[in-house]
C-alpha positions as CSV (number, residue, x, y, z in Angstrom):
1,M,-30.6,1.2,-2.0
2,G,-27.4,1.6,-0.1
3,L,-25.0,4.1,-1.6
4,G,-22.1,2.9,0.5
5,L,-18.5,4.1,0.8
6,H,-17.0,2.1,-2.0
7,D,-17.3,3.1,-5.6
8,G,-19.9,0.4,-6.6
9,G,-22.9,2.4,-5.4
10,L,-21.4,5.5,-6.9
11,G,-21.0,3.9,-10.2
12,V,-24.6,2.5,-10.2
13,A,-26.0,6.0,-9.5
14,R,-23.9,7.6,-12.2
15,F,-24.8,4.9,-14.7
16,L,-28.6,5.2,-14.1
17,V,-28.4,9.0,-14.4
18,E,-26.6,8.6,-17.7
19,Q,-29.4,6.3,-18.9
20,G,-31.9,9.1,-18.1
21,A,-33.5,7.5,-15.0
22,D,-35.1,9.4,-12.2
23,V,-32.8,8.3,-9.4
24,T,-33.4,8.3,-5.7
25,V,-30.5,7.2,-3.5
26,T,-31.4,6.0,0.0
27,D,-29.0,4.9,2.7
28,L,-29.2,4.4,6.4
29,R,-25.9,6.2,6.8
30,T,-25.9,10.0,7.3
31,E,-24.8,12.7,4.9
32,E,-21.7,13.2,7.1
33,V,-20.6,9.6,6.9
34,L,-21.3,9.4,3.2
35,A,-19.6,12.7,2.4
36,P,-16.6,11.2,0.4
37,T,-19.1,9.5,-2.0
38,L,-21.6,12.3,-2.2
39,E,-18.9,14.7,-3.2
40,K,-18.2,12.7,-6.3
41,L,-21.9,12.9,-7.3
42,Q,-22.2,16.6,-7.0
43,G,-24.1,18.3,-9.8
44,L,-26.0,15.1,-10.8
45,P,-29.8,15.2,-10.7
46,I,-30.2,12.7,-7.8
47,K,-32.7,12.8,-4.9
48,Y,-31.2,11.7,-1.6
49,V,-32.9,10.1,1.4
50,L,-30.1,9.7,4.0
51,G,-30.1,8.4,7.5
52,E,-33.3,6.4,6.9
53,H,-35.3,4.4,4.4
54,R,-38.9,5.5,3.6
55,E,-41.6,3.0,2.7
56,S,-43.0,5.4,0.2
57,D,-39.8,5.4,-1.9
58,F,-40.0,1.6,-2.3
59,K,-43.8,1.6,-3.0
60,D,-43.3,4.1,-5.8
61,A,-40.1,2.7,-7.4
62,E,-40.1,0.8,-10.7
63,L,-36.6,-0.5,-10.2
64,V,-34.6,-1.0,-7.0
65,I,-30.9,-1.7,-7.1
66,R,-29.7,-3.0,-3.8
67,N,-26.2,-2.7,-2.5
68,P,-24.6,-6.1,-1.9
69,A,-24.4,-5.3,1.8
70,V,-28.2,-5.0,2.1
71,P,-29.6,-8.3,3.3
72,R,-32.1,-10.1,1.0
73,E,-34.5,-10.2,4.0
74,S,-34.9,-6.4,4.2
75,R,-38.5,-5.5,4.7
76,F,-38.1,-2.6,2.3
77,L,-37.2,-5.0,-0.5
78,K,-40.4,-6.9,0.4
79,I,-42.4,-3.7,0.1
80,A,-40.8,-3.0,-3.3
81,R,-41.5,-6.5,-4.5
82,E,-45.1,-6.5,-3.5
83,A,-45.5,-3.1,-5.2
84,G,-44.4,-4.6,-8.5
85,A,-40.9,-3.2,-8.7
86,S,-38.0,-5.0,-10.4
87,L,-35.2,-5.9,-7.9
88,E,-31.6,-6.0,-9.2
89,M,-28.1,-5.7,-7.9
90,E,-25.3,-4.0,-9.8
91,M,-23.9,-7.3,-10.9
92,T,-27.2,-8.8,-12.1
93,L,-27.8,-5.7,-14.1
94,F,-24.3,-5.9,-15.6
95,F,-24.8,-9.5,-16.6
96,K,-28.0,-8.6,-18.4
97,L,-26.5,-5.7,-20.2
98,C,-23.0,-7.1,-21.0
99,P,-22.7,-7.9,-24.7
100,S,-20.0,-10.5,-24.1
101,D,-20.5,-14.0,-22.8
102,F,-16.7,-14.5,-22.5
103,L,-17.0,-14.2,-18.7
104,L,-14.6,-15.5,-16.1
105,G,-15.5,-15.2,-12.4
106,I,-13.5,-15.7,-9.2
107,T,-14.8,-16.1,-5.7
108,G,-13.5,-17.5,-2.4
109,T,-12.8,-16.3,1.1
110,R,-9.3,-15.2,0.5
111,G,-7.3,-14.5,-2.6
112,K,-10.2,-13.3,-4.7
113,T,-8.7,-9.9,-5.7
114,S,-5.2,-11.1,-6.2
115,T,-6.4,-14.0,-8.4
116,T,-8.7,-11.8,-10.3
117,L,-6.1,-9.2,-11.1
118,L,-3.5,-11.9,-11.9
119,T,-5.9,-13.7,-14.2
120,G,-6.7,-10.4,-15.9
121,S,-3.0,-9.7,-16.3
122,L,-2.4,-13.0,-18.0
123,L,-5.2,-12.5,-20.4
124,Q,-4.2,-8.9,-21.2
125,E,-0.9,-10.2,-22.4
126,W,-2.9,-12.2,-25.0
127,R,-6.0,-10.0,-25.3
128,P,-5.2,-6.4,-24.4
129,D,-8.9,-5.5,-24.5
130,T,-9.6,-7.8,-21.5
131,V,-11.8,-6.0,-18.9
132,I,-11.3,-6.6,-15.1
133,A,-14.2,-5.6,-12.9
134,G,-16.5,-6.8,-10.1
135,N,-15.9,-6.5,-6.4
136,L,-13.0,-4.2,-6.9
137,R,-14.2,-0.8,-5.7
138,V,-15.2,0.2,-9.2
139,S,-18.6,-0.3,-10.8
140,A,-18.7,-3.0,-13.5
141,L,-21.4,-0.9,-15.2
142,A,-18.8,1.7,-16.0
143,T,-16.9,-0.8,-18.2
144,L,-19.8,-1.6,-20.5
145,S,-18.8,0.9,-23.1
146,R,-15.5,-1.0,-23.6
147,I,-17.0,-4.4,-24.0
148,T,-17.7,-6.0,-27.4
149,P,-19.4,-9.4,-28.0
150,D,-16.0,-11.2,-27.8
151,T,-14.3,-9.2,-25.0
152,P,-12.8,-11.3,-22.2
153,V,-14.3,-10.0,-18.9
154,V,-12.7,-11.1,-15.6
155,L,-14.9,-10.6,-12.5
156,E,-14.2,-10.8,-8.8
157,L,-17.5,-11.9,-7.2
158,S,-18.3,-11.7,-3.5
159,S,-20.8,-14.1,-1.8
160,W,-23.3,-11.2,-1.6
161,Q,-23.0,-10.5,-5.4
162,L,-23.4,-14.3,-6.0
163,E,-26.6,-14.3,-4.1
164,G,-28.1,-12.0,-6.7
165,L,-26.7,-14.0,-9.6
166,G,-28.0,-17.2,-8.1
167,E,-31.5,-15.8,-7.6
168,Q,-31.7,-15.0,-11.3
169,K,-29.8,-18.2,-12.5
170,L,-27.1,-16.1,-14.1
171,S,-23.8,-17.8,-14.9
172,L,-20.3,-17.7,-16.4
173,R,-18.4,-19.8,-18.9
174,F,-15.4,-20.0,-16.6
175,A,-15.6,-19.9,-12.8
176,A,-13.2,-20.5,-9.9
177,V,-13.3,-20.9,-6.1
178,T,-10.0,-20.1,-4.4
179,N,-10.7,-21.4,-0.9
180,M,-13.3,-21.3,1.9
181,S,-13.0,-20.5,5.6
182,P,-15.4,-18.9,8.0
183,D,-16.3,-15.3,7.2
184,H,-19.3,-12.9,7.3
185,L,-21.0,-15.1,9.9
186,N,-22.6,-11.9,11.2
187,R,-24.5,-12.0,7.9
188,Y,-25.0,-15.8,7.3
189,R,-26.6,-18.3,9.6
190,D,-23.6,-20.6,9.6
191,M,-20.8,-21.8,7.4
192,A,-23.1,-24.0,5.3
193,D,-25.2,-20.9,4.5
194,Y,-22.1,-19.0,3.5
195,A,-20.8,-21.8,1.3
196,D,-24.2,-22.1,-0.4
197,A,-23.9,-18.5,-1.5
198,K,-20.5,-19.2,-3.0
199,R,-21.8,-22.2,-4.9
200,N,-23.8,-19.8,-7.1
201,I,-20.7,-19.2,-9.1
202,Y,-21.0,-22.6,-10.7
203,R,-24.6,-23.7,-9.9
204,W,-26.1,-22.6,-13.2
205,Q,-23.1,-23.4,-15.5
206,Q,-23.5,-25.7,-18.5
207,P,-21.8,-29.0,-19.2
208,G,-19.3,-27.4,-21.6
209,D,-18.3,-24.7,-19.1
210,I,-15.3,-25.0,-16.7
211,V,-15.1,-24.5,-12.9
212,V,-11.7,-24.4,-11.3
213,L,-11.6,-25.8,-7.7
214,N,-8.9,-26.0,-5.1
215,A,-8.3,-29.6,-4.3
216,D,-6.3,-28.6,-1.1
217,D,-9.4,-27.1,0.5
218,A,-11.6,-29.7,2.1
219,L,-14.8,-27.7,1.6
220,V,-14.1,-26.5,-1.9
221,S,-13.2,-30.0,-3.1
222,T,-16.8,-31.1,-2.3
223,F,-18.1,-28.5,-4.7
224,A,-17.3,-30.9,-7.6
225,E,-20.1,-33.2,-6.4
226,D,-22.8,-31.0,-7.7
227,A,-20.9,-28.9,-10.3
228,P,-22.6,-29.2,-13.7
229,A,-19.5,-28.1,-15.6
230,R,-16.1,-29.7,-16.2
231,V,-13.8,-29.5,-13.2
232,A,-10.2,-28.3,-13.5
233,W,-8.4,-28.8,-10.2
234,T,-5.6,-26.8,-8.6
235,S,-3.2,-28.1,-5.9
236,L,0.0,-27.3,-4.2
237,E,0.1,-30.8,-2.7
238,R,-1.2,-33.2,-5.3
239,Q,0.0,-34.0,-8.9
240,D,-2.6,-36.6,-9.8
241,L,-5.5,-34.4,-10.8
242,A,-6.5,-32.8,-14.1
243,G,-5.7,-29.1,-13.9
244,A,-2.9,-26.9,-12.5
245,Y,-0.4,-28.0,-9.8
246,L,3.0,-27.3,-8.4
247,A,5.9,-29.7,-9.0
248,D,9.6,-29.2,-8.8
249,D,9.2,-25.4,-8.5
250,R,7.2,-25.3,-11.7
251,F,3.5,-24.5,-12.3
252,I,2.1,-27.4,-14.4
253,W,-1.0,-27.2,-16.5
254,D,-2.2,-30.7,-17.4
255,F,-5.8,-30.9,-18.6
256,E,-7.7,-32.8,-21.3
257,G,-4.6,-33.7,-23.2
258,Q,-2.9,-30.3,-23.0
259,T,0.3,-30.0,-20.9
260,E,2.4,-26.9,-20.3
261,S,4.8,-25.8,-17.5
262,Y,6.1,-22.4,-16.2
263,P,8.9,-21.6,-13.8
264,A,7.3,-20.8,-10.4
265,T,10.2,-18.3,-9.9
266,L,8.4,-16.0,-12.5
267,L,6.0,-15.1,-9.7
268,K,7.4,-12.3,-7.5
269,T,4.7,-12.1,-4.8
270,P,5.7,-14.1,-1.6
271,G,4.0,-17.0,0.1
272,R,2.4,-20.3,-0.6
273,H,-1.0,-18.6,-0.8
274,S,0.4,-16.5,-3.8
275,Q,1.4,-19.8,-5.5
276,A,-2.1,-21.1,-4.9
277,N,-3.6,-18.0,-6.4
278,A,-1.3,-18.3,-9.4
279,L,-2.4,-21.9,-10.1
280,T,-6.0,-20.7,-10.1
281,A,-5.2,-17.8,-12.5
282,I,-3.2,-20.1,-14.8
283,A,-6.1,-22.7,-14.8
284,L,-8.6,-20.0,-15.7
285,A,-6.4,-18.4,-18.4
286,K,-5.6,-21.8,-20.0
287,A,-9.3,-22.8,-19.9
288,A,-10.1,-19.6,-21.7
289,G,-7.4,-20.3,-24.4
290,C,-4.5,-18.1,-23.3
291,P,-1.2,-19.1,-24.9
292,Q,1.9,-20.1,-22.9
293,A,4.0,-17.0,-23.8
294,A,1.3,-14.7,-22.5
295,I,1.0,-16.6,-19.2
296,E,4.8,-16.4,-18.7
297,A,4.8,-12.7,-19.5
298,G,1.9,-12.0,-17.2
299,L,3.4,-14.0,-14.3
300,S,6.7,-12.1,-14.5
301,K,5.1,-8.7,-14.7
302,F,2.6,-9.1,-11.8
303,Q,3.6,-7.0,-8.8
304,G,0.9,-8.0,-6.4
305,V,-2.1,-5.9,-5.1
306,A,-2.3,-2.9,-2.8
307,D,-3.6,-3.7,0.7
308,R,-2.7,-7.4,0.4
309,L,0.7,-8.1,2.0
310,E,1.8,-4.8,0.3
311,L,5.3,-3.7,1.1
312,V,4.8,0.0,2.0
313,R,8.2,1.1,3.0
314,E,11.6,0.0,4.5
315,L,12.9,2.3,7.2
316,D,15.8,1.6,9.6
317,G,16.0,-1.9,8.2
318,V,12.3,-2.5,9.2
319,R,9.8,-3.5,6.5
320,F,6.2,-2.2,6.8
321,Y,3.6,-4.5,5.3
322,N,-0.1,-3.5,4.7
323,D,-2.4,-6.5,4.8
324,T,-5.6,-4.6,5.7
325,T,-7.8,-6.8,3.7
326,A,-7.1,-9.6,6.2
327,T,-10.5,-9.0,7.8
328,S,-10.9,-12.5,9.1
329,P,-8.7,-14.6,11.4
330,A,-7.9,-17.0,8.5
331,G,-6.4,-14.1,6.5
332,T,-4.0,-13.2,9.3
333,V,-3.0,-16.9,9.6
334,V,-2.0,-16.8,5.9
335,A,0.0,-13.6,6.4
336,L,1.9,-15.1,9.3
337,E,2.6,-18.2,7.3
338,A,3.9,-16.0,4.4
339,F,6.8,-14.9,6.6
340,E,7.6,-18.2,8.3
341,R,11.0,-18.5,6.5
342,D,11.9,-14.8,6.9
343,A,14.8,-14.0,9.2
344,G,13.1,-11.0,10.6
345,K,10.7,-11.0,13.6
346,I,7.1,-9.8,13.3
347,V,5.4,-6.9,15.1
348,L,1.8,-7.6,14.4
349,L,-1.0,-5.0,14.4
350,A,-4.3,-6.9,14.9
351,G,-7.8,-6.5,16.1
352,G,-10.9,-4.6,15.1
353,A,-14.6,-5.1,14.7
354,D,-16.3,-8.4,15.2
355,K,-17.9,-10.6,12.5
356,N,-18.8,-13.5,14.9
357,L,-15.7,-15.6,13.8
358,D,-13.7,-18.1,15.7
359,F,-10.3,-16.7,16.8
360,A,-8.9,-20.0,18.0
361,P,-7.0,-20.8,14.7
362,L,-5.4,-17.3,14.7
363,A,-4.6,-17.6,18.4
364,L,-2.8,-20.9,17.7
365,A,-0.9,-19.4,14.8
366,V,0.2,-16.4,17.0
367,A,1.2,-18.8,19.8
368,T,3.2,-21.0,17.4
369,S,4.9,-17.9,16.0
370,A,5.8,-16.7,19.5
371,R,7.2,-20.0,20.6
372,A,9.3,-20.2,17.4
373,G,10.8,-16.8,18.3
374,Q,9.3,-15.3,15.1
375,L,6.7,-13.0,16.7
376,R,8.3,-10.1,18.6
377,Q,5.1,-8.4,19.7
378,I,1.4,-8.0,19.1
379,I,-0.2,-4.6,19.2
380,Y,-3.9,-4.5,19.5
381,L,-6.3,-2.2,17.6
382,E,-9.4,-1.6,19.8
383,G,-12.7,-2.9,18.5
384,T,-15.5,-5.3,19.4
385,A,-13.5,-8.3,18.3
386,T,-10.3,-7.4,20.1
387,P,-11.2,-8.7,23.6
388,R,-12.1,-12.1,22.0
389,L,-8.8,-12.2,20.1
390,R,-6.9,-11.4,23.2
391,A,-8.7,-14.0,25.2
392,A,-8.2,-16.6,22.6
393,I,-4.4,-15.9,22.6
394,E,-4.3,-16.1,26.4
395,A,-6.2,-19.4,26.3
396,T,-3.3,-21.0,24.4
397,G,-1.1,-20.7,27.5
398,T,1.8,-19.3,25.5
399,P,3.3,-16.1,26.6
400,V,2.9,-13.5,23.8
401,A,4.5,-10.1,24.2
402,T,2.1,-7.2,23.8
403,G,2.6,-3.6,23.1
404,G,-0.7,-2.3,24.4
405,S,-4.1,-1.7,23.0
406,Y,-4.9,1.5,21.0
407,T,-7.9,3.5,19.9
408,N,-5.6,5.9,18.1
409,F,-4.1,4.4,15.0
410,R,-1.2,6.8,14.7
411,E,-0.1,5.8,18.3
412,A,-0.4,2.1,17.4
413,V,1.9,2.5,14.3
414,L,4.4,4.5,16.4
415,A,4.4,1.8,19.0
416,A,5.0,-0.8,16.3
417,Q,7.9,1.2,14.9
418,S,9.4,1.5,18.4
419,A,9.1,-2.2,19.1
420,A,10.7,-3.3,15.8
421,R,14.4,-3.9,15.2
422,P,16.5,-3.9,12.0
423,G,15.5,-6.8,9.9
424,D,12.0,-7.0,11.5
425,I,8.6,-6.8,9.9
426,V,5.8,-4.5,11.0
427,L,2.7,-6.3,9.8
428,L,-0.8,-4.7,9.7
429,S,-3.0,-7.8,9.3
430,P,-5.9,-7.2,11.6
431,G,-7.9,-10.5,11.4
432,A,-11.1,-8.4,11.9
433,A,-13.3,-5.9,10.2
434,S,-12.5,-2.2,10.3
435,F,-15.7,-0.5,11.4
436,G,-15.3,1.8,14.4
437,M,-11.9,3.2,14.0
438,F,-12.1,3.4,10.1
439,L,-14.7,3.9,7.4
440,H,-13.8,0.5,5.9
441,E,-10.7,-1.8,5.4
442,F,-9.4,0.3,2.5
443,D,-9.5,3.4,4.7
444,R,-7.5,1.5,7.2
445,G,-4.9,0.6,4.6
446,T,-4.8,4.2,3.3
447,Q,-4.2,5.5,6.7
448,F,-1.5,3.0,7.4
449,R,0.4,3.9,4.2
450,H,0.1,7.6,5.1
451,L,1.3,7.1,8.7
452,V,4.2,4.9,7.6
453,S,5.2,7.4,5.0
454,E,5.5,10.1,7.7
455,L,7.7,8.0,10.0
456,T,11.2,9.3,10.6
457,A,14.3,7.2,11.3
458,Q,15.1,6.2,14.9
459,T,18.9,6.6,15.3
460,T,19.0,4.8,18.6
461,R,17.6,1.5,17.6
462,T,19.6,-1.7,18.1
463,A,19.2,-5.2,16.9
């Protein structure tokens, strides 16, 4: 139920066909919209019901796998449940079929993917058979054939995936929460409801398990109050807690009698948020038993993640960064903070589809950057959230130079190039969802990389 445009639904469909199941794929989106995914399933014996859901399909099903984006309250799920069908999500099915219990999971509002991949990189220096999966545009089910009873498995877990795990009381030996800020409030009733979904990552852990929590995050720090597992803290600010922290430009691991330190300069990705992610990855890896040499090697080799403050190109002295996964205002605030000490000025591409989030913190960050002379210009990408973003910035009373509002992405990128000067940064960090102009945020990032690669030098530009 819900094929989607990422590879999760694709992987589930393939896996079920391989197991000999009689598979029906139903999605409210049309064949035209789903064409990129459907093309990859050509030739497989699958029945499609697209552009609608039919009650009869849910009454007749023995097993319904719902896409994480499908709300739990869907009436079609109720029909299937009342008809006696088993209800699963890809991740709950993976947990039940996975032969290994050496599971590490990461969630949070921001930093999930970077932390997951960095944790996996650290562990792979120790255990090359480590599997990295989860909310990473690839089906976890496709990795089952590579997993043995003692294989380390590192999983990125979204709030939606955690809903399913919580409903079935499924858990992990090692869990981590990077941070929490408002997101997906078009799906959840309020911030408390969103946070409750995230709590499922540790809710069913055992006393001998470990949960890694960010002490610098006011909400995440409260999770320790009801965590059944041992707590390992991370902090950029404090050095008095058991876990991983930053001190004198070194990452320190100090937990249950074990102490190690690693030069923070080993980490090549910029920004304080990257250091926070590294602390979480180190804490998870150490909790799992990873040796110091492997952690140092993994830190030094990690190059960052596509679509997350990704340096796409430098042209005419201008650096083009792709931060398309900043789909909330808080994500763009972090991106602006990452360049606070950079000598270049920022041309910001922002705006998009609304998720019912508060733009006041981002507006304040934009105004602060403008007053400091760091923000050269903001260029708006049209969408349902963009008028709210613009109004929030205007409400600060700080003059912020704008380069127009665009429904054509190519024209927006060209406008950003024209506004930038040598040494500047063109930063795609929208602070909003992508639907409308793009299929999803990764399509937005792919288009940005393509458009930037096609740009030609401007010989008349001056500083």
